[in-house]
Structures are given as C-alpha cells and as structure tokens.
N, C-alpha and C positions, 0 to 999 in steps of 0.2 A: 833257977833250978827246975821248977815246975814245967816251963816251957820245954827245956832239954828232954824231960821224961815223957812229954807229950809227942815230940818229935820221934823220940826212940819207939814209942808205942805205935806211932804212925808208919814208921819203917818196918816193924814187926807185922803189922796188920797187911802190908804190901808184900811181904815175904810169903804170907799164906796163899797169895794168888799165884805164886810161881809153881812150875811143876814140882811134884812132890820129891823127886830125887835131888833138886837143887836147894830145897828149903833149908835143911841144916847147914849147908855151906854159907848161904847168905845171912842166916840168923846168927851164926858164930861170928861172921865178918862184920856185922852191924854191932854186936855186942862189943867186940874188941876195939872198933873205931870209937864207940862212945865211952868205953873205958878209957882210952887214950886221950881223948878230948878233955877229960876231967882236968889233965895236968896242963892244958894249953894256957898260955899267958894271954889273957883277953886284951891287955894293951897292945900286943903284937898282932894277934888275929881276932878280930871281933867276933862274937857269936853269931851275928847276922851272916858272916862269911861262911861259917861253918853250917848253919842252917841252909844256905844256898847251895853248899856242897852237897849236903844230904839229900836235898830236893833233886839236884841234877843227876846225882848217881842213881837215885831211885828211879828217875825217867829213863836213865839209860838201861838199867836192868830190865824194866818193863818192856822197853822197846826190843831187847835183845831177845826176850821170850815172846814177842808178839802179843803183849797184853796191852789193851787200850789205855793211854796215858790219862784218861779221864778218871781212872782208878786213884790216880794221885791227887785229885782235887782236894780232899780232905786234909792231906799232908800240906799242900800248898797254902791253905788257910792257915794252918798252924804255924808254918815257917814264916810267913809274911804278914802275920797280923800286926 
C-alpha cells in the first residue's frame, strides 16, 4: 500500500508541472484511477502492470504538453524499484 501511495504522490507532483488550466482535470483523473484500482483483483492484474500503466500514461501526458520526460525520472524509480 505504501508504494501505491508513493506512485500516486509521484503522479500528483507531475500534474503540478502541467499548464495551470489542465491541472484540475488530471488531478481528478489520477484520483479516480487510484480509487478504482483499489478494487482490482491482484491475481488477475498484477500491481506491477498498474505501475507500468501509471508511468506510461504520465509520460504520454508530459509529452502531450511538451514537458521533458526527465521530469518523470523520480516516478520511474518508484514504479520500477
């Protein structure tokens, strides 16, 4: 559970790098996803896969807003430790 909270915190830190008018949308999106993932059956979808999805989606959003992907290095460390 601690790692999940660290990943969520990492996503929220990345949201702060986005343009101000997009932050509320992506913060809400992240919150809803993490709440929904609480109910995921780990035997069907391993947590590592969910961490991979969170990281990949974060990279996609950063690229969409032309933010250097190196901003996600800390998140990469958390997701793949």
